[in-house]
C-alpha positions in Angstrom: 43.2 -100.9 -0.7 42.2 -101.6 3.0 38.6 -100.7 4.0 37.2 -99.7 7.4 33.4 -100.4 8.9 31.3 -97.3 7.5 29.7 -94.7 9.6 26.4 -93.0 9.3 25.7 -89.2 9.3 23.3 -88.1 12.0 20.3 -86.0 12.4 20.2 -84.1 15.7 16.0 -84.0 15.7 15.7 -82.0 18.5 18.7 -80.1 21.1 21.0 -78.4 19.4 22.3 -76.1 21.8 19.8 -76.8 24.1 21.6 -79.7 25.4 24.5 -77.2 26.7 21.9 -76.2 29.3 20.7 -79.6 30.1 17.6 -79.7 27.7 16.6 -83.2 26.4 17.9 -84.3 22.9 17.2 -87.1 20.6 19.6 -88.0 17.7 19.0 -90.4 15.1 21.6 -92.2 12.6 21.1 -91.0 9.1 22.4 -93.7 6.5 22.0 -91.5 3.6 25.2 -90.3 4.5 28.4 -92.3 5.3 32.2 -92.7 5.8 35.0 -94.6 6.4 38.8 -94.7 6.8 41.1 -96.6 4.1 44.6 -96.8 3.6 45.8 -96.5 0.1 47.8 -94.1 -2.6 46.6 -91.0 -2.0 45.6 -90.2 -5.7 43.8 -87.3 -5.4 43.5 -83.7 -3.5 40.5 -85.1 -1.5 42.4 -88.4 -0.1 45.8 -86.2 0.4 43.9 -83.3 2.3 42.0 -85.8 4.7 45.6 -87.8 5.7 47.1 -84.3 6.2 43.9 -83.6 8.4 44.5 -86.7 10.0 48.0 -85.8 10.7 47.1 -83.3 12.9 44.1 -84.7 14.3 47.0 -88.0 15.3 48.9 -85.1 16.8 46.3 -83.1 19.1 45.4 -86.8 20.1 48.6 -87.3 21.4 48.8 -84.1 23.1 44.9 -85.1 24.6 46.1 -88.5 25.7 48.7 -87.3 28.1 46.1 -85.0 29.8 43.7 -88.0 29.9 45.6 -91.3 29.9 42.1 -93.3 31.0 40.1 -91.8 28.1 41.8 -91.0 25.2 43.6 -94.5 25.0 44.5 -95.3 21.3 47.1 -97.4 19.6 49.0 -94.6 18.6 51.7 -96.4 16.9 49.6 -98.6 14.9 47.7 -95.3 13.8 50.8 -93.2 13.1 52.0 -96.3 10.6 48.9 -96.1 8.9 49.2 -92.4 8.4 52.6 -93.0 6.9 50.4 -96.1 4.8 48.1 -93.6 3.2 45.3 -93.3 5.3 42.2 -91.3 4.8 38.7 -91.0 5.3 36.6 -91.3 2.0 33.0 -90.2 3.1 30.2 -88.3 1.1 29.0 -86.5 4.6 29.0 -83.0 3.5 31.2 -80.9 5.4 29.6 -78.1 7.3 26.2 -79.1 7.1 25.1 -80.0 10.7 24.9 -83.9 10.1 28.4 -85.1 11.8 30.7 -85.3 9.2 33.1 -84.7 12.3 30.9 -87.1 14.4 31.6 -89.7 11.9 35.4 -89.4 11.4 35.9 -89.0 15.2 33.9 -92.7 16.0 36.1 -94.7 12.7 39.2 -93.3 14.9 38.0 -95.0 18.2 36.4 -98.2 16.3 40.0 -98.8 14.6 42.3 -97.8 17.1 40.7 -97.4 20.4 42.3 -99.7 23.2 39.9 -102.0 25.5 37.3 -100.0 23.8 33.4 -99.9 24.7 32.3 -101.8 21.4 28.4 -101.7 20.3 28.2 -105.6 21.4 28.4 -104.8 25.0 25.6 -104.2 27.3 25.5 -100.6 26.9 24.6 -99.4 30.6 24.7 -95.7 31.3 27.9 -95.4 32.7 29.2 -96.9 29.6 27.5 -94.4 27.5 28.1 -91.6 29.5 32.1 -92.7 29.3 31.4 -92.7 25.2 30.0 -89.5 25.4 32.9 -88.1 27.4 35.7 -89.7 25.2 34.2 -88.3 21.9 33.8 -84.9 23.4 37.5 -84.7 23.9 38.2 -85.9 20.3 35.4 -84.1 18.6 36.6 -80.8 20.4 39.7 -80.9 18.1 37.2 -79.7 15.2 34.6 -77.2 16.8 36.6 -75.7 19.9 33.6 -77.4 21.9 31.7 -80.8 21.7 29.0 -82.3 23.4 30.1 -85.6 21.7 26.6 -86.5 20.9 27.6 -87.0 17.5 30.5 -89.3 17.2 28.6 -91.3 19.5 25.6 -91.6 17.5 27.2 -92.3 14.5 29.7 -95.1 16.6 26.5 -97.0 17.9 23.9 -96.2 14.6 21.2 -96.3 16.8 18.4 -93.6 18.4 20.0 -91.8 21.5 17.8 -90.2 23.9 19.2 -87.3 26.4 17.3 -86.6 29.2 20.5 -84.7 30.9 23.6 -84.1 31.2 24.2 -87.5 33.1 21.3 -89.5 31.8 21.5 -90.5 28.4 20.3 -93.7 27.2 19.4 -95.4 23.4 16.0 -95.5 22.2 13.5 -96.6 20.1 11.4 -94.4 17.9 8.1 -94.9 16.5 8.3 -96.7 13.3 8.4 -94.9 10.2 4.7 -95.3 8.1 3.5 -94.3 4.6 1.8 -91.4 5.5 1.0 -87.9 4.2 4.0 -86.6 7.3 7.1 -86.0 7.2 10.8 -84.8 8.9 12.8 -83.5 5.8 16.0 -81.3 5.2 16.5 -78.2 3.2 19.9 -77.5 1.7 20.7 -73.7 2.4 23.8 -74.0 -0.3 26.4 -72.2 2.1 27.9 -74.0 5.0 27.8 -73.1 8.3 30.5 -72.9 10.8 30.2 -74.5 14.1 32.8 -73.0 16.3 31.7 -69.9 15.6 28.0 -70.2 15.7 28.6 -71.6 19.4 30.8 -68.8 20.1 27.9 -66.3 19.2 25.6 -68.5 21.4 28.2 -68.1 24.4 28.0 -64.6 24.2 24.5 -64.8 23.9 24.4 -66.6 26.8 26.3 -63.6 28.9 22.6 -61.7 28.4 20.0 -62.2 31.3 17.2 -61.9 28.8 18.1 -64.5 26.4 19.3 -67.1 29.3 15.7 -66.5 30.7 14.0 -66.8 27.2 16.8 -69.9 26.6 14.8 -72.0 29.8 11.3 -70.6 29.9 10.6 -71.0 26.1 13.6 -73.0 23.8 14.4 -75.7 26.5 10.7 -75.8 27.5 9.5 -76.6 24.2 12.3 -78.6 22.9 11.9 -81.1 26.2 7.8 -80.8 24.8 9.0 -82.0 21.5 11.2 -84.8 22.2 8.3 -86.2 24.5 5.8 -86.1 21.8 7.9 -87.4 19.0 8.4 -90.5 21.0 5.3 -90.9 21.9 3.8 -90.7 18.5 1.5 -87.9 19.8 1.2 -85.8 15.9 -0.8 -83.0 16.7 0.9 -82.3 20.2 4.2 -82.0 18.6 3.1 -79.7 15.8 1.5 -77.4 18.4 5.2 -77.2 20.4 7.0 -77.2 16.9 5.3 -74.1 16.0 6.4 -72.8 19.6 10.1 -74.0 19.0 10.5 -73.0 15.2 8.9 -69.3 16.0 11.3 -68.9 19.7 14.7 -70.0 17.4 12.9 -67.3 14.7 13.0 -64.6 17.0 16.2 -65.1 19.1 18.5 -67.2 17.2 19.0 -65.0 13.8 22.7 -65.4 13.4 22.1 -68.8 12.9 19.4 -68.7 10.7 20.9 -68.2 7.0 19.5 -64.9 5.8 18.3 -65.6 2.8 16.4 -68.7 4.5 14.6 -66.1 6.7 11.7 -65.5 4.1 11.0 -69.4 4.0 11.2 -70.1 8.0 8.7 -67.2 8.2 6.2 -68.6 5.5 5.9 -71.7 7.5 5.2 -70.2 10.7 2.5 -68.0 8.9 0.8 -70.9 7.1 1.2 -73.8 9.4 2.3 -75.9 6.6 5.2 -76.7 7.7 7.9 -75.7 10.8 11.6 -75.2 10.3 14.5 -75.5 13.2 18.2 -75.8 13.5 20.0 -78.6 12.2 23.2 -78.9 14.1 24.6 -75.2 15.2 23.2 -73.6 11.7 24.5 -70.7 10.2 24.7 -72.8 7.1 24.3 -76.6 5.9 21.0 -78.3 6.3 17.8 -76.7 8.1 15.4 -79.3 9.4 11.8 -79.1 8.4 8.4 -80.8 9.6 5.1 -80.9 7.7 2.1 -83.0 8.0 1.2 -82.8 4.1 4.6 -83.3 2.6 3.3 -83.7 -1.0 2.0 -79.6 -0.5 5.1 -78.9 1.0 6.9 -79.8 -1.8 5.1 -78.0 -4.2 5.6 -74.9 -2.3 9.3 -75.4 -1.7 9.8 -76.6 -5.2 13.3 -74.1 -5.6 14.8 -75.9 -2.7 16.7 -79.0 -2.5 14.9 -81.4 0.0 15.6 -84.6 1.3 12.8 -86.8 3.3 14.5 -88.3 6.7 11.2 -90.0 8.4 8.0 -90.6 7.1 4.8 -90.8 9.6 
């Protein structure tokens, strides 16, 4: 069986929805989950289903190649031959959980079949990063209807990515992890989120002038502040802005918060022991948490499945 390189999940620490309206965003690789292309016998339902998905994705990309020949420049002959020989994507990245399952798949396809592709070994100028993001946006739109391209970009490069604005994107360093008491963590909501439907709800809400104002004056303001605080290591300021951000989401993004997670979200705001935010588009999957004393929060949330992403 032939195997390709592995591509990791991603965590969008800050920027969900805001990047549609030019907020800052910060995404980091999460190597706890990963996936890669394989060619071999389709011995089980999972590999067969993956092969079927890839066949439909192939048709979609073929069509996009006619629209964007300079961008979707893939070796379709090899791609088709591999599909016939049992190509599938083997992954432990949970789908519909907001951590980039389709992004890792898109990155793997581009890495294997891209012609004249931009590689991670090059000097990654802003123009190259923007071009990659544009390519990935078109490719990943197959899965979500609309994509920023950030998930595949993060998975493909496997480095933290900072988006300052739509036209200003760069690799970035994040503060080194420390064996401190604080943590960024994931909570499993135990239900799958549908990115396409969540984005549709958001775009519908954007027709409301009051919501647009809140997005600009609160959501984007606190998102940008959190990105700045996290990168500069200002924990005190970060948690002040996180409380505002978590509260803004609680009050204005209710359809994106699973109903059974509303109370635990509110409890964090009331106790100030932790703050929750969306991980990706929401509606299910993982929810992202921030705590200055993670051991204390672990006891409070003992009924939930928690995974540490980052320690400080």
